[in-house]
C-alpha positions in Angstrom: 67.6 111.0 79.8 65.6 111.2 83.1 67.2 109.2 85.9 64.8 106.7 87.2 63.3 106.9 90.6 65.0 105.0 93.5 62.1 103.6 95.6 63.7 102.2 98.5 67.2 103.8 99.5 69.8 102.1 101.7 69.7 104.0 105.0 72.2 106.8 105.5 73.5 105.5 108.8 74.3 102.2 107.1 76.2 103.8 104.4 78.2 105.9 106.7 79.3 102.8 108.8 80.5 101.4 105.5 82.3 104.5 104.8 84.1 104.3 107.9 85.2 100.8 107.3 86.5 101.8 103.9 88.4 104.6 105.5 90.1 102.4 108.2 91.0 99.4 106.2 90.9 99.8 102.3 91.7 103.6 101.3 95.3 102.7 101.6 94.9 100.1 98.9 92.4 101.7 96.4 92.1 105.5 97.3 89.0 107.3 95.9 87.7 109.9 98.4 88.6 110.3 102.1 86.0 109.8 104.8 85.4 113.5 105.2 84.6 114.1 101.5 82.5 110.9 101.5 80.5 112.0 104.5 79.9 115.4 102.9 78.7 113.7 99.8 76.3 111.6 101.8 75.2 114.5 103.8 74.6 117.0 101.0 74.0 115.0 97.9 72.2 111.8 99.0 69.3 112.7 96.7 71.7 112.9 93.7 71.1 109.4 92.2 74.5 109.3 90.6 76.1 110.1 94.0 73.9 107.7 95.8 74.7 104.9 93.4 78.3 105.6 93.9 78.1 105.5 97.8 76.1 102.2 97.6 78.6 100.6 95.3 81.5 101.8 97.5 79.7 100.4 100.5 79.1 97.0 98.6 82.7 96.8 97.5 83.9 97.5 101.1 81.7 94.8 102.6 82.8 92.5 99.8 86.5 93.1 100.1 86.4 92.7 104.1 84.1 89.5 103.7 81.8 91.0 106.2 78.2 92.2 106.5 76.5 95.2 108.5 73.0 95.4 110.2 70.8 98.3 109.8 69.0 100.1 112.8 65.8 98.3 111.5 67.5 94.9 111.9 68.1 94.3 108.0 71.5 92.6 107.6 73.1 93.8 104.3 76.1 91.9 102.7 78.3 93.2 99.8 76.2 91.0 97.4 73.0 92.4 98.6 74.0 96.0 98.4 75.6 95.4 94.7 72.3 93.9 93.6 70.3 96.8 95.1 72.7 99.3 93.1 72.4 97.3 89.8 68.7 97.0 90.1 68.0 100.8 90.7 70.3 101.5 87.7 69.0 99.1 85.3 67.0 101.7 83.2 69.8 104.4 83.1 71.8 105.1 80.0 75.5 105.8 80.9 76.2 107.0 77.2 74.6 110.4 78.1 77.8 111.4 80.1 81.1 110.3 81.6 80.6 111.7 85.0 83.4 110.7 87.5 80.7 109.2 89.9 79.5 106.9 87.0 83.1 105.6 86.5 83.8 105.2 90.2 80.3 103.3 90.6 81.6 100.9 87.9 85.0 100.4 89.4 83.4 99.6 92.9 81.0 97.2 91.3 83.7 95.3 89.4 85.5 94.7 92.8 82.3 93.2 94.2 81.8 90.8 91.3 85.5 89.9 91.3 85.0 89.0 94.9 81.9 86.9 94.0 84.0 84.9 91.5 82.0 86.3 88.7 84.9 87.2 86.6 83.2 87.8 83.1 80.8 90.4 84.9 83.6 92.1 86.7 85.8 92.3 83.4 82.7 93.8 81.6 82.2 96.5 84.2 85.9 97.3 83.9 85.5 97.8 80.2 82.6 100.0 80.9 84.5 102.2 83.2 87.4 102.3 80.7 85.0 103.2 78.0 83.7 106.1 80.0 87.4 107.2 80.7 88.0 107.4 77.0 84.8 109.2 76.5 85.7 111.8 79.2 89.3 112.0 77.9 90.7 111.2 81.3 93.6 109.5 79.4 94.9 113.0 78.0 97.0 115.0 80.4 95.7 118.4 78.8 92.2 117.7 80.0 93.2 117.9 83.6 94.7 121.6 83.2 91.3 123.4 84.0 90.5 121.4 86.9 91.0 122.1 90.6 93.6 120.2 92.5 91.0 118.0 94.2 89.2 117.3 90.8 92.7 116.3 89.4 93.6 114.0 92.2 90.5 112.1 92.2 90.5 111.6 88.5 94.2 110.7 88.5 93.5 108.0 91.2 90.4 106.7 89.3 92.5 106.4 86.1 95.4 104.5 87.6 93.0 102.2 89.6 91.5 101.2 86.3 94.9 100.9 84.7 96.0 98.5 87.2 92.8 96.4 87.0 93.2 96.2 83.2 96.8 95.1 83.5 95.8 92.4 85.9 93.0 91.1 83.5 95.4 91.0 80.5 97.3 88.2 82.1 94.5 85.9 83.0 91.7 87.1 80.6 94.1 87.5 77.8 92.6 91.0 76.9 94.7 93.6 75.2 95.2 96.8 77.2 94.2 100.2 76.2 95.3 102.5 79.0 98.9 103.6 79.4 100.7 105.9 81.7 99.9 109.0 79.4 98.8 111.0 82.4 100.8 112.0 85.7 99.9 110.0 88.7 98.2 111.8 91.6 100.4 113.9 93.8 101.5 113.2 97.4 99.1 115.0 100.0 99.9 116.2 103.3 97.9 114.0 105.9 97.8 113.7 109.6 96.2 110.2 109.4 98.7 107.6 107.9 95.6 105.6 106.6 95.2 108.3 104.1 98.7 108.4 102.7 99.2 107.7 99.1 102.5 106.2 99.4 101.5 102.7 99.0 99.2 103.5 95.9 102.0 105.4 94.3 104.3 102.4 94.8 101.8 100.2 93.4 101.5 102.4 90.3 105.3 102.1 89.9 105.2 98.3 90.2 102.6 98.0 87.5 104.1 100.6 85.1 107.8 99.7 85.2 107.0 96.7 83.0 105.2 98.9 80.4 102.2 98.2 78.3 103.9 96.0 75.9 104.8 93.7 78.7 101.2 93.0 79.5 100.1 92.9 76.0 102.6 90.3 75.2 101.2 88.1 78.1 97.7 88.8 76.9 98.4 87.5 73.3 100.4 84.4 74.7 102.5 84.5 71.6 106.2 83.7 71.1 106.8 86.8 68.9 106.6 89.3 71.8 107.6 92.8 71.5 109.3 93.2 74.9 113.1 93.5 74.7 115.6 91.8 76.9 116.5 95.3 78.3 113.0 95.9 79.4 113.1 92.4 81.1 116.3 93.4 82.9 114.7 96.7 84.0 111.9 94.9 85.6 114.1 92.5 87.4 116.6 95.1 88.7 113.8 97.7 89.9 111.3 95.2 91.3 113.7 93.7 93.7 112.8 96.1 96.5 109.9 98.3 97.4 109.9 101.8 98.4 111.3 102.5 102.1 108.4 105.0 102.6 105.9 102.1 102.8 104.9 100.8 106.3 106.5 97.3 106.7 103.8 94.5 106.7 100.8 96.8 106.4 97.8 96.3 104.0 99.7 98.5 101.5 103.0 96.5 102.0 101.4 93.1 101.5 99.6 94.4 98.2 102.7 95.7 96.8 105.0 92.9 97.8 103.0 90.2 96.2 102.4 92.1 93.1 106.3 92.7 92.8 106.9 89.1 93.2 104.2 88.4 90.7 105.3 90.5 88.0 109.0 89.2 88.3 107.7 85.7 87.9 105.8 86.7 84.9 109.0 88.3 83.4 110.8 85.0 84.0 108.0 83.3 82.1 108.2 85.7 79.3 111.8 85.2 78.8 111.2 81.6 77.6 108.8 82.7 74.9 111.4 85.0 73.4 113.2 83.2 70.7 117.0 83.4 71.2 116.7 85.5 74.4 120.0 85.4 76.5 118.6 87.3 79.5 120.0 84.7 82.0 122.5 82.0 81.4 121.3 78.3 81.9 123.0 78.1 85.3 120.8 80.8 86.7 117.6 80.1 85.2 116.5 77.8 87.9 117.5 80.0 90.6 115.4 82.8 89.5 111.9 81.5 90.6 113.5 80.1 93.6 114.7 83.4 94.6 111.4 85.0 94.0 109.8 82.4 96.0 112.1 82.8 98.9 111.4 86.6 98.8 107.8 86.1 99.0 108.1 83.5 101.8 110.0 85.9 103.8 107.2 88.4 103.5 104.7 85.8 104.3 106.5 84.9 107.7 106.6 88.4 108.7 103.0 89.4 107.8 100.0 88.9 110.0 97.5 86.4 108.5 94.5 88.8 108.6 96.1 91.1 106.0 95.6 88.6 103.3 91.9 88.3 103.5 91.4 92.1 102.6 93.0 91.4 99.3 90.8 88.4 98.5 92.0 85.8 96.2 94.3 88.0 94.4 97.1 86.9 96.8 96.7 83.3 96.1 96.5 83.9 92.4 99.9 85.6 92.5 101.4 83.1 94.7 100.3 80.4 92.5 102.1 82.0 89.4 105.3 81.8 91.5 104.4 78.0 92.3 103.8 77.3 88.5 107.4 78.7 87.8 108.7 76.4 90.4 107.2 73.5 88.7 108.9 74.3 85.5 112.5 74.1 87.1 111.8 70.9 89.3 113.5 67.8 87.9 115.0 70.0 85.0 118.4 70.7 86.6 120.9 69.2 88.9 120.1 67.7 92.3 121.0 70.8 94.5 118.8 73.1 92.4 116.0 70.7 92.4 116.2 70.3 96.1 115.9 74.2 96.4 113.0 74.4 94.0 111.2 71.6 95.7 111.6 72.9 99.2 110.3 76.2 98.0 107.4 74.9 96.1 106.1 72.9 99.0 106.2 76.0 101.2 104.5 78.3 98.5 101.7 75.7 97.9 101.1 75.2 101.7 100.6 79.0 101.9 98.4 78.9 98.9 96.1 76.0 100.4 95.9 77.8 103.7 94.0 80.9 102.1 90.2 80.9 102.3 89.3 82.4 98.9 91.0 80.7 95.9 89.9 79.6 92.4 89.5 75.9 92.4 89.9 75.9 88.6 93.3 77.4 88.9 94.2 74.8 91.5 93.2 71.9 89.3 95.2 73.3 86.4 98.2 73.6 88.8 97.5 70.1 90.0 97.4 68.8 86.6 100.6 70.4 85.7 102.2 68.8 88.8 101.0 65.3 87.7 102.4 65.7 84.3 105.8 66.7 85.7 105.5 63.6 87.9 105.4 66.0 91.1 103.5 64.9 94.0 103.0 67.6 96.6 102.6 66.7 100.4 99.5 68.5 101.0 96.9 66.7 103.1 94.2 69.2 103.5 91.9 69.9 100.4 91.4 73.5 99.4 88.1 75.1 100.6 86.4 77.2 98.2 84.5 80.4 99.3 81.6 79.5 97.0 80.6 78.1 93.7 82.3 79.6 90.5 80.1 80.8 87.9 82.7 81.4 85.1 85.2 79.0 83.2 87.8 81.6 83.8 87.2 82.6 87.4 90.3 84.5 88.2 89.7 87.1 91.0 91.3 90.3 91.6 
């Protein structure tokens, strides 16, 4: 199929500015290509429509994640939403079934990040499914297909594969969708870099956090059934191995914040899963209530030591994960003795104050949480209402 003509392209200079923003702020969280490689693509392959679409999508995702905009030399102001719409509009007549080129997959990944930030979860999830479908067509889930590729090509494909694996596992919890990707291919290798912003340490640690639980863990959460396939040994492994993060990660950096909240979140999910397992004796009754309190205290320690500006880069995903821990605390308040209740109550108030302090949070999740508190006869001392970043378009607006 012949690719459609692109009538009005986004200026090169503006894309280049976005690529620098991505390099400086976001590569450490979701690494694709370093700035030098991206600039080379921009300089040499700007007329290749697939490369161009990827670069525009990456620019859109960058502006969306950073909640900012950028002005062109002609005085036109671009936001992430505008760039994503331009990218989608210029691709509307293109059929992706013709190929599983890596640029197509990366374009979908960047666009799904945009729509996640726009609180358009269904669209974001659909884009994730499209990217994963292309991964299957291109056999990126089979280790043997990497053998004939250069080191650079292998690295890029492994990064893209695991970025989508992480995304799919997140969605399995809140969209209740079964996962299809597993750690059937090796993660990318560490690279020798002089710029710490290009280090893969954080990304590899995030892969570890999301793969320690195993595929069955996320599938169990997706099905929301009591007959789960996770074993008590696997839950003990999650609890043990996710207590700490790698010492290689720079403390209280973008990467550290992303990892720490994901680690606390998965431990809280594991605690929740225990109570759906019939006859599980993972924890004694005396320790049950202390588990979410311990998770909350660990998270609050990270919050106290982390600059506030680090949370905005990650968008509402931080509040979603913090709210999961708040939900676990509600489950134990008024269920145990007075000392345990006091600990849980204190932690709950601190966690909720943090969640309500964030700019981008899903109001429907807050409403469900408030209803849960009311049913448990819990009144939280929060005086300032949560401000939404915009109107939600889906009934299940859970944002990455």
